N, C-alpha and C positions, 0 to 999 in steps of 0.2 A: 503493500500500500503506499509505502514512503516514496518509492520511484513513482508511483502514479501520481501522487501530490506534487513532486518536483517538477515532473514534466508538464503539469497543469500550468505552472508559474513561468514556463519557458515563453520567450518571445516567438511571435508567429514565424519569423523567418528562421529561426533555429528548428523550430518544427519542421519546417519544410525540408531542411538538410537532414533530418532524421528519417524521412519517408524513404522507403526502398522501392526500387523499379525492377519489373521484371518483364520478359518478353511473352507473347502469347503462345509461342512454341513451348516454353518452360512451363507454362501454366498447364497447357494440354497434356504434356507429358506426365506432371504431377497427377492430374486427375484420371489419366488411363491407369497409372500405377495405383490408384486408389488411395492418394495421399491425404493425409487429415487437414484439409484447408477449407476455409470458408470463401467462396467467391460471391461477391456482393456485387449486383448491378445496380447502379445508381442513376439510370436513366428513367424517364418517365413510363408510365403503364403501356401507354400506346406503342411506344418503340420497343419495350421488352416483349410486348404481345406479338409484335412484327417478326422479330428475330431474336433468339436467345440462346446462351448455352445451356445444355441440358442441366448442368450442376449448379447454375447460378440462383442465387435468391434475389428477388427484387425488393429494393429499399430506395425508392426515388429521393433524389437530392432535396427536392422541395419540401418534404417533411423528414429527412434524414435524422435530425437531432431528436426527433420525438420517438424513434425506434432504435436508435444507435445502441442504447444499452441492451437490446436483445442480443447483440453480437457477443460471441464467446471471447473473453479476454485472454484465455489461456491458449488459444490455437492462432495460427497465422491468418491474417485478413488479406484478402486480394480484391481490390476495388477496380471496377471497370465502367466505362460509359461508352459513348459513341467514338470520341477520339482521345480522350485522356484528361480533358480539362475538369471535368465535373468530378471525375474520380480523385485528382489532386485535392480539390476543394473538401470532399468528403474525408480524404486522408488527414487533411489538417484538423478537422473538426474530431476525428478518433484519437489523433495525439494529444489534442487538448483534454481529452476525456480520460487520458492515461494509457491507452493502448501502446504498446511497445513493438509490435510485429505487424506492421502495415505496410502493404506493398500496393503500387499502383501499375496495373497492367498497361504498358506501353502501346499506345495506338488504339487501344479499346475494341470495340466490335468491328470498327473499319478495318484494323490490322488483322483481326481474327478471320474476317471474311476474305481479306486479300491473300491470307494464307491458306485459304480453302480448307480450314478446320471445320469439324462438324458443328452444325448449329440446327436448331429446331425452328422451323418457320411457322408463323401464325398466320392469321387471316386479317390481320389489321392492314389497313391501307393508309393510314394516317402517316405524315410525313415525320421524320426525325425532327427533334427539337432544333438543331442548327440549321435544318432547311427551313423550318418555319420563321426562325430569326432572320435569314436572308431574304425570305419572300417578303416579311413584313416590313422590313427596313426599306428594302427596293420599293414596295408600294408606298410607303409613306413619302419617300424622296420624290418619286413621280408624281404623287398627289400634290405635294408642295410646289412643285415646278408648275404643273398645270394649272393649280388656281392662282398661283402668283401670276401667270400671263393673263388669265381670264379675269380675275377679281381685283387684286391689289398686290403690288409686289411685296408687301409685308409678309406675305404668306410664303415667300421664298425662305424665310427664316425657319419654316418647319423643316425644309431639307437640310438647312444648316445645323439645326439642332440635333437631327440624326446622325449627321456626320461627326458631330462633336462627340456624340455618345458612343459611337463606334471607336473613336480614338480613346476615349476615357476606358472602354471596355478592353481595348489591347494593352494600354498601359497598366491597368489594375488587374488584368487577368480575371475579370468578371463580366457578367451580362446580365443587366437589369431587365432587358427585354425578354431574355430568356427565361429569366425567374418568374415574370408575368406570365408569359405563354405558357409555363409548366403548370400554371394554377387553372388554366382554361379547361372548361368541362370535357373537351374531346381529349384531353391528354391524362384525364384522371381515371382511376380504377382501384382496384385492390392493392393493398400495400404489398401483399405477396401474393404469388400465384401458385396454383397446384404444379408441384414438380412431378416430372415423369417417373416411372419406376426404374428401379436399377436396371431391369431386363430391357426397357424401351432405350435408356441411355446406352447401354452396352450395344444394342442393335444399331442405334444411330451412329455410334463410334466406329462399329465394324463396317458399316455401310459407306 
């Protein structure tokens, strides 16, 4: 418990340095070998329901802190999202809670799919959160430009506001628009999903 209290007092930047990174191939090998690891997917329900790893547990970043205490402190934790950014944020939250063996899966589901590793496909047609952010930002910029020409030049500021927001997002490695979209009804669902049986997972991996 002493080390847990000590970690909670550490600065945010130092917590980042303590987070470990792992490749998708290494995670897949551990899962194939039946390793005792916890794979936590911090994407939103719609993304998870569209495509996921058989062994992953859903715990969306949008309500991650509410359920983080359900994760076992005594076992390694492997966090993944679409590309890695949300997994890093979740890892920082766990480090602040006293977890000491936290890994971010580099590249996330995008790297997993690119490596042609086994996945379970769902029926969801909802775009990934990153794609929703790109669409929303582009739509607001176009709307600001169009209304600026049609109504008043002051509406050009709308496009400028989005541009400033994207710059701030890159500098701080956060995404306010993403956090808002994550709370939209179409991205919501159960906090955890029914996991396939070991037999189904083995068949999927073997195929």
